[in-house]
FIDRENLO-712086 format. One line per field, with one value per residue (C-alpha): x, y, z; chain; residue number from 1; residue in three letters. Coordinates in steps of 0.2 Angstrom, whole numbers, plus 5000, padded with zeros to 4 digits. Layout:
c1	c(X,...);
c2	c(Y,...);
c3	c(Z,...);
mol	c(A,...);
seq	c(NUM,...);
type	c(ALA,...);
***
This chain:
c1	c(4871,4886,4904,4917,4934,4941,4955,4955,4945,4931,4932,4930,4916,4907,4910,4903,4888,4884,4886,4873,4861,4862,4863,4880,4887,4906,4914,4933,4941,4955,4953,4958,4954,4966,4971,4988,4990,4990,5001,5005,5013,5030,5033,5040,5024,5030,5020,5026,5018,5019,5026,5027,5013,5013,5002,5005,4996,4989,4980,4964,4952,4963,4963,4944,4943,4954,4942,4927,4934,4942,4960,4966,4974,4985,4994,5009,5014,5031,5035,5054,5060,5077,5089,5106,5119,5132,5143,5129,5128,5110,5101,5083,5068,5056,5045,5048,5036,5037,5021,5019,5028,5043,5040,5054,5066,5077,5080,5082,5096,5105,5103,5121,5119,5116,5128,5123,5121,5109,5099,5097,5091,5079,5072,5069,5059,5049,5045,5039,5027,5021,5019,5008,4997,5004,5001,5016,5013,5027,5022,5008,5014,5031,5039,5045,5063,5061,5052,5066,5079,5069,5070,5089,5090,5108,5112,5114,5098,5089,5097,5098,5081,5068,5071,5072,5055,5046,5051,5045,5029,5025,5034,5041,5056,5057,5058,5043,5032,5020,5026,5008,5010,5027,5023,5007,5017,5027,5013,5002,5014,5028,5022,5003,5000,5012,5004,5005,5022,5019,5022,5010,5016,5005,5010,5003,5004,4993,4983,4978,4976,4961,4954,4940,4934,4923,4915,4912,4902,4893,4887,4879,4869,4881,4889,4907,4911,4929,4934,4920,4926,4916,4917,4906,4895,4878,4868,4850,4844,4860,4859,4869,4859,4869,4886,4890,4900,4914,4901,4889,4877,4870,4869,4857,4858,4851,4869,4887,4904,4918,4934,4947,4963,4962,4969,4956,4941,4940,4941,4923,4915,4903,4911,4899,4905,4923,4929,4920,4930,4928,4936,4947,4961,4964,4975,4987,4990,5007,5012,5027,5036,5040,5052,5051,5066,5063,5079,5080,5096,5102,5104,5098,5107,5095,5090,5077,5060,5064,5077,5078,5094,5102,5113,5108,5096,5087,5076,5068,5073,5058,5062,5048,5053,5052,5036,5027,5033,5018,5006,5002,5004,4999,5003,5008,5019,5037,5045,5059,5068,5074,5082,5078,5067,5069,5059,5067,5058,5064,5051,5051,5063,5063,5082,5078,5064,5075,5088,5088,5082,5100,5107,5094,5098,5116,5114,5103,5115,5130,5121,5115,5134,5138,5125,5123,5139,5131,5125,5143,5145,5127,5122,5108,5097,5083,5078,5065,5061,5043,5042,5026,5029,5013,5012,5005,4999,5013,5009,5017,5015,4997,4991,4976,4968,4966,4958,4939,4927,4919,4902,4901,4889,4881,4867,4869,4887,4902,4920,4933,4951,4967,4968,4951,4950,4955,4967,4979,4993,4992,4992,4981,4974,4970,4961,4950,4946,4940,4929,4922,4919,4910,4899,4894,4890,4879,4870,4866,4860,4849,4841,4849,4865,4877,4895,4908,4924,4934,4943,4961,4971,4968,4982,4990,4999,5005,5000,4982,4983,4994,4981,4967,4976);
c2	c(5014,5016,5014,5013,5019,5033,5024,5019,5004,5014,5028,5018,5008,5024,5032,5018,5016,5034,5033,5019,5030,5024,5037,5034,5040,5037,5037,5040,5041,5052,5071,5067,5055,5043,5031,5025,5036,5053,5068,5075,5091,5093,5104,5118,5118,5108,5093,5076,5060,5046,5035,5038,5029,5025,5016,5006,5004,4987,4995,4998,5000,5013,5023,5021,5028,5042,5047,5045,5058,5070,5065,5058,5075,5074,5059,5060,5045,5039,5026,5025,5017,5021,5010,5015,5002,5005,5016,5027,5020,5022,5009,5011,5000,5007,5000,4998,4995,4976,4968,4961,4952,4958,4977,4980,4967,4980,4990,4974,4968,4985,4984,4987,4980,4962,4950,4940,4925,4934,4941,4924,4916,4930,4928,4910,4913,4927,4916,4903,4916,4922,4905,4900,4915,4920,4903,4892,4874,4874,4890,4884,4880,4888,4904,4916,4913,4894,4897,4907,4894,4881,4891,4892,4911,4917,4926,4942,4940,4938,4952,4965,4961,4951,4957,4975,4974,4963,4969,4987,4980,4968,4975,4958,4948,4934,4920,4925,4929,4917,4914,4917,4936,4938,4930,4940,4956,4952,4945,4960,4974,4968,4955,4954,4972,4986,4998,4988,4994,5013,5021,5034,5046,5059,5077,5084,5078,5063,5074,5084,5069,5063,5080,5078,5062,5071,5081,5066,5058,5073,5079,5062,5065,5057,5062,5061,5063,5063,5060,5047,5032,5016,5006,4991,4983,4977,4963,4958,4940,4937,4953,4970,4982,4997,5004,5010,5026,5032,5044,5030,5035,5022,5023,5012,5008,4996,4989,4992,4991,4990,4995,4996,4987,4968,4968,4982,4973,4959,4973,4979,4963,4955,4941,4928,4930,4935,4917,4912,4904,4919,4930,4918,4919,4937,4935,4925,4938,4946,4963,4971,4988,5002,5016,5033,5045,5064,5074,5092,5098,5116,5112,5100,5083,5072,5077,5063,5062,5045,5032,5014,5009,4992,4984,4997,4997,5012,5006,5021,5040,5051,5069,5077,5095,5089,5079,5094,5106,5115,5109,5127,5136,5126,5126,5108,5109,5111,5127,5128,5140,5124,5117,5100,5088,5070,5056,5039,5022,5006,4992,4976,4987,4975,4979,4998,4997,4996,5008,5027,5041,5047,5030,5029,5046,5043,5027,5035,5050,5038,5028,5044,5049,5033,5035,5054,5063,5080,5075,5074,5093,5098,5103,5093,5106,5095,5077,5066,5048,5040,5022,5012,4997,4989,4996,4981,4963,4951,4941,4926,4908,4902,4920,4919,4906,4919,4933,4934,4938,4955,4947,4940,4927,4941,4948,4966,4967,4968,4970,4980,4982,4976,4962,4954,4942,4952,4941,4956,4959,4974,4988,5003,4993,4979,4992,4999,4982,4977,4993,4990,4971,4976,4989,4975,4964,4977,4981,4963,4961,4976,4969,4981,4971,4982,4979,4990,4981,4986,4972,4970,4976,4964,4952,4958,4950,4932,4934,4934,4917,4910,4917,4908,4891);
c3	c(5036,5047,5042,5056,5051,5040,5032,5014,5017,5026,5014,4999,5006,5012,4995,4985,4996,4995,4976,4976,4985,5003,5017,5025,5042,5043,5060,5063,5080,5075,5070,5052,5038,5029,5042,5040,5024,5032,5036,5053,5060,5067,5082,5070,5061,5045,5039,5034,5028,5040,5025,5007,4998,4980,4967,4952,4935,4941,4955,4946,4961,4969,4953,4953,4971,4967,4953,4964,4977,4964,4969,4952,4946,4962,4956,4945,4935,4930,4917,4920,4937,4943,4953,4960,4966,4980,4969,4964,4946,4940,4929,4924,4919,4906,4892,4874,4859,4862,4868,4885,4893,4883,4885,4898,4891,4882,4898,4908,4897,4900,4919,4925,4942,4936,4927,4912,4923,4935,4920,4912,4929,4931,4913,4916,4932,4924,4909,4922,4930,4913,4905,4919,4919,4936,4944,4943,4949,4961,4970,4982,5000,4999,5003,4990,4994,4993,4976,4969,4975,4967,4951,4952,4955,4959,4976,4967,4957,4973,4983,4968,4959,4968,4986,4980,4972,4984,5001,4996,4988,5002,5017,5022,5019,5006,5018,5027,5011,5004,4986,4979,4984,4977,4960,4959,4960,4945,4935,4938,4938,4926,4914,4910,4905,4898,4910,4926,4932,4930,4946,4953,4967,4976,4971,4988,5006,5010,5022,5006,4995,5004,5009,4996,5003,5016,5003,4991,5005,5011,4994,4992,5008,5020,5036,5041,5060,5067,5085,5086,5096,5096,5111,5107,5095,5100,5092,5094,5089,5080,5070,5071,5080,5086,5091,5109,5108,5120,5129,5132,5118,5106,5087,5078,5060,5047,5044,5048,5039,5052,5044,5058,5061,5063,5081,5086,5080,5094,5107,5101,5097,5109,5120,5113,5095,5096,5097,5082,5068,5056,5069,5079,5066,5067,5082,5071,5058,5061,5057,5049,5052,5040,5044,5036,5037,5032,5028,5023,5015,5011,4993,4979,4981,4970,4952,4950,4957,4966,4967,4972,4981,4979,4992,5006,5021,5013,4999,4992,4991,4986,4981,4989,4983,4965,4968,4976,4963,4955,4969,4974,4990,5005,5023,5022,5007,5013,5008,4996,5008,5017,5002,4996,5006,5004,5011,5013,5016,5023,5023,5034,5045,5060,5063,5064,5077,5093,5086,5091,5080,5078,5074,5060,5054,5054,5044,5031,5029,5027,5013,5004,5004,4995,4981,4980,4978,4981,4998,5004,5004,5008,5025,5033,5041,5049,5051,5058,5059,5059,5064,5060,5070,5064,5047,5038,5041,5035,5020,5027,5022,5026,5031,5019,5030,5044,5034,5035,5021,5020,5023,5040,5048,5057,5048,5043,5049,5037,5037,5027,5028,5019,5031,5025,5011,4995,4986,4988,5001,5013,5000,4997,4982,4994,5006,4993,4986,5003,5005,4988,4991,5008,4998,4986,5000,5009,4993,4989,5007,5004,4988,4976,4970,4961,4954,4962,4961,4946,4935,4934,4920,4906,4901,4884,4870,4873,4891,4886,4879,4894,4907,4899,4900);
mol	c(A,A,A,A,A,A,A,A,A,A,A,A,A,A,A,A,A,A,A,A,A,A,A,A,A,A,A,A,A,A,A,A,A,A,A,A,A,A,A,A,A,A,A,A,A,A,A,A,A,A,A,A,A,A,A,A,A,A,A,A,A,A,A,A,A,A,A,A,A,A,A,A,A,A,A,A,A,A,A,A,A,A,A,A,A,A,A,A,A,A,A,A,A,A,A,A,A,A,A,A,A,A,A,A,A,A,A,A,A,A,A,A,A,A,A,A,A,A,A,A,A,A,A,A,A,A,A,A,A,A,A,A,A,A,A,A,A,A,A,A,A,A,A,A,A,A,A,A,A,A,A,A,A,A,A,A,A,A,A,A,A,A,A,A,A,A,A,A,A,A,A,A,A,A,A,A,A,A,A,A,A,A,A,A,A,A,A,A,A,A,A,A,A,A,A,A,A,A,A,A,A,A,A,A,A,A,A,A,A,A,A,A,A,A,A,A,A,A,A,A,A,A,A,A,A,A,A,A,A,A,A,A,A,A,A,A,A,A,A,A,A,A,A,A,A,A,A,A,A,A,A,A,A,A,A,A,A,A,A,A,A,A,A,A,A,A,A,A,A,A,A,A,A,A,A,A,A,A,A,A,A,A,A,A,A,A,A,A,A,A,A,A,A,A,A,A,A,A,A,A,A,A,A,A,A,A,A,A,A,A,A,A,A,A,A,A,A,A,A,A,A,A,A,A,A,A,A,A,A,A,A,A,A,A,A,A,A,A,A,A,A,A,A,A,A,A,A,A,A,A,A,A,A,A,A,A,A,A,A,A,A,A,A,A,A,A,A,A,A,A,A,A,A,A,A,A,A,A,A,A,A,A,A,A,A,A,A,A,A,A,A,A,A,A,A,A,A,A,A,A,A,A,A,A,A,A,A,A,A,A,A,A,A,A,A,A,A,A,A,A,A,A,A,A,A,A,A,A,A,A,A,A,A,A,A,A,A,A,A,A,A,A,A,A,A,A,A,A,A,A,A,A,A,A,A,A,A,A,A,A,A,A,A,A,A,A,A,A,A);
seq	c(1,2,3,4,5,6,7,8,9,10,11,12,13,14,15,16,17,18,19,20,21,22,23,24,25,26,27,28,29,30,31,32,33,34,35,36,37,38,39,40,41,42,43,44,45,46,47,48,49,50,51,52,53,54,55,56,57,58,59,60,61,62,63,64,65,66,67,68,69,70,71,72,73,74,75,76,77,78,79,80,81,82,83,84,85,86,87,88,89,90,91,92,93,94,95,96,97,98,99,100,101,102,103,104,105,106,107,108,109,110,111,112,113,114,115,116,117,118,119,120,121,122,123,124,125,126,127,128,129,130,131,132,133,134,135,136,137,138,139,140,141,142,143,144,145,146,147,148,149,150,151,152,153,154,155,156,157,158,159,160,161,162,163,164,165,166,167,168,169,170,171,172,173,174,175,176,177,178,179,180,181,182,183,184,185,186,187,188,189,190,191,192,193,194,195,196,197,198,199,200,201,202,203,204,205,206,207,208,209,210,211,212,213,214,215,216,217,218,219,220,221,222,223,224,225,226,227,228,229,230,231,232,233,234,235,236,237,238,239,240,241,242,243,244,245,246,247,248,249,250,251,252,253,254,255,256,257,258,259,260,261,262,263,264,265,266,267,268,269,270,271,272,273,274,275,276,277,278,279,280,281,282,283,284,285,286,287,288,289,290,291,292,293,294,295,296,297,298,299,300,301,302,303,304,305,306,307,308,309,310,311,312,313,314,315,316,317,318,319,320,321,322,323,324,325,326,327,328,329,330,331,332,333,334,335,336,337,338,339,340,341,342,343,344,345,346,347,348,349,350,351,352,353,354,355,356,357,358,359,360,361,362,363,364,365,366,367,368,369,370,371,372,373,374,375,376,377,378,379,380,381,382,383,384,385,386,387,388,389,390,391,392,393,394,395,396,397,398,399,400,401,402,403,404,405,406,407,408,409,410,411,412,413,414,415,416,417,418,419,420,421,422,423,424,425,426,427,428,429,430,431,432,433,434,435,436,437,438,439,440,441,442,443,444,445,446,447,448,449,450,451,452,453,454,455,456,457,458,459,460,461,462,463,464,465,466,467,468,469);
type	c(MET,ILE,VAL,VAL,GLY,GLY,GLY,LEU,ALA,GLY,LEU,SER,ALA,ALA,THR,ALA,LEU,ALA,ASP,ALA,GLY,LEU,ARG,VAL,ARG,LEU,LEU,GLU,LYS,ARG,PRO,TYR,LEU,GLY,GLY,ARG,ALA,THR,SER,TYR,ALA,LEU,PRO,ASP,GLY,SER,HIS,VAL,ASP,ASN,CYS,GLN,HIS,VAL,THR,LEU,GLY,CYS,CYS,THR,ASN,LEU,ALA,ASP,PHE,TYR,HIS,ARG,VAL,GLY,ALA,GLU,SER,LYS,ILE,ARG,HIS,TYR,SER,ARG,LEU,TYR,PHE,ALA,ASP,ARG,ASN,GLY,SER,VAL,SER,SER,ILE,TYR,SER,SER,PRO,LEU,PRO,ALA,PRO,PHE,HIS,THR,SER,PHE,SER,PHE,LEU,ARG,PHE,GLY,ALA,LEU,SER,PHE,GLY,ASP,LYS,ARG,ALA,ILE,ALA,ARG,ALA,MET,PHE,ALA,ILE,ALA,ARG,SER,GLY,GLY,ARG,PRO,ALA,ASP,ALA,PRO,GLY,VAL,SER,MET,LEU,ASP,TRP,LEU,ARG,ARG,ASN,SER,GLN,THR,ASP,ALA,ALA,ILE,ALA,ARG,PHE,TRP,ARG,VAL,VAL,LEU,VAL,SER,ALA,LEU,ASP,GLU,GLU,LEU,ASP,ARG,THR,ASP,ALA,HIS,TYR,GLY,ILE,ASP,VAL,PHE,TRP,LYS,ALA,PHE,LEU,ALA,ASN,ARG,LYS,GLY,TYR,VAL,LEU,GLY,ILE,PRO,SER,VAL,PRO,LEU,GLY,GLU,LEU,TYR,ALA,GLY,CYS,ARG,GLU,ALA,ILE,GLU,ARG,ARG,GLY,GLY,GLU,VAL,LYS,THR,ARG,ALA,VAL,VAL,ARG,ALA,ILE,ARG,LEU,SER,ASP,GLY,LYS,PHE,GLN,SER,LEU,ILE,MET,ASP,ASP,GLY,SER,GLU,LEU,ARG,ALA,ASP,ALA,CYS,VAL,THR,ALA,ILE,PRO,HIS,ASP,ALA,LEU,PRO,GLN,ILE,LEU,PRO,GLU,GLU,ILE,LYS,ASN,ARG,ALA,GLU,PHE,ALA,GLY,LEU,SER,ARG,LEU,ARG,THR,SER,PRO,ILE,THR,GLY,VAL,HIS,LEU,TRP,TYR,ASP,ARG,ASP,VAL,LEU,GLU,LYS,PRO,PHE,LEU,THR,LEU,LEU,ASP,HIS,THR,VAL,GLN,TRP,ILE,PHE,ASN,LYS,SER,MET,LEU,TYR,ARG,GLY,ALA,GLY,LYS,SER,ALA,SER,VAL,PRO,SER,ARG,GLU,LEU,GLY,GLN,TYR,LEU,GLN,LEU,VAL,ILE,SER,ALA,SER,TYR,ASP,LEU,ILE,PRO,ARG,SER,ARG,GLN,GLU,ILE,ILE,ASP,LEU,CYS,VAL,LYS,GLU,LEU,HIS,GLU,VAL,LEU,PRO,ALA,ALA,ARG,SER,ALA,GLN,LEU,GLN,LYS,ALA,THR,VAL,VAL,LYS,GLU,VAL,ASN,ALA,THR,PHE,SER,PRO,GLU,LEU,GLY,SER,ASP,ALA,PHE,ARG,PRO,ALA,GLN,LYS,THR,GLN,ILE,ALA,ASN,PHE,PHE,LEU,ALA,GLY,ASP,TRP,THR,ARG,THR,GLY,TRP,PRO,SER,THR,MET,GLU,GLY,ALA,VAL,ARG,SER,GLY,TYR,SER,ALA,ALA,GLU,ALA,VAL,LEU,ALA,ALA,SER,GLY,VAL,PRO,ARG,LYS,VAL,LEU,VAL,ALA,ASP,LEU,PRO,ALA,GLU,GLY,ILE,CYS,ARG,TRP,TRP,ALA,LYS,GLU);
***
């Protein structure tokens, strides 16, 4: 059994298959595992994550994967979310003893960046989502922005609430996002279950977070090989037969799960099948960029572990010095001798891609001065910018039609990747779901069917009844 690709989709498929007793060989072309969720070294020897990755309580399969590979203790969970407006005034969202979907209502009513009219409009739309069990009748076939306008959302509510949450979650602007995905975020994370919105952030660099994946596969009798480049897939009588490697060698296997980017898959498919309907739509999946900015100050400028910004280009600030505190000595954990280390994240950063590194740093520093008074007198000691131009696939209207299933029409050949048909957008949860679904398909085809996918958090309170209707 071969799995091609050492990102989350490939790792989750390989781990689940190894757990089921299959002998797995995982191939990754890079010298490290993790795919887009990884760390890399700067010229001065320090390490940075390519982009800050987070999880939510509703990401049940990702939580299961962390447990499988021994990484769950490296995730810190936060039940209070912090938002800062242009003047630096902070509001927060947190849970009360009320049942779902009303558990965050008290904190929402005190949210200072929104007027009463904004909150009333948001409450109406949230009730429409909850009352429909996350499936409003007016959502199919429209963008998220169109759905919000149909539901009488104010300009401020869209800019300071809906956009702030959804662009970060989906890496796309509201007018390009299928309403199905945006509504699903609020149903699963904020309405259906009290634990859905709880934020999980790694307490170690991503390179360390997934360090246990190799061991998890190998101790189950599998093999992990990095710097292994696949050049072609070979079929025989319509069935998967082997992989042709970069050095010309051939690797045979009973079955193969390919977990590589959607735009890389056609490059290794045989000519006679790459234009089949199940693969032809891949070229129509667009991608969205994410920009990460890393700043090192000579002193502390942020007291909280993270902060979401309103009315700014920067969407999130992560206090990496605080998040890594207690992680132990490691070459990849930034030293406190450099002061405070912050990572800033801008999703759907189309406007930043053509801009220079220094322009982006200057913009981010200016915005930090607006919301963090301590940053105005602090000395910026080091900065770097990471542009992920093709960070995720875009959850645009109609994109589901181009996403293939994990089980293909080719016998013994399966797909994994957040871009496959998971029901989720391009997230770590979506990647793991794809890997687990591929593993289920492999096991079923092998005559040993086994459930791998973990169910969503159950709807609670009144939402439980609404979800059944």
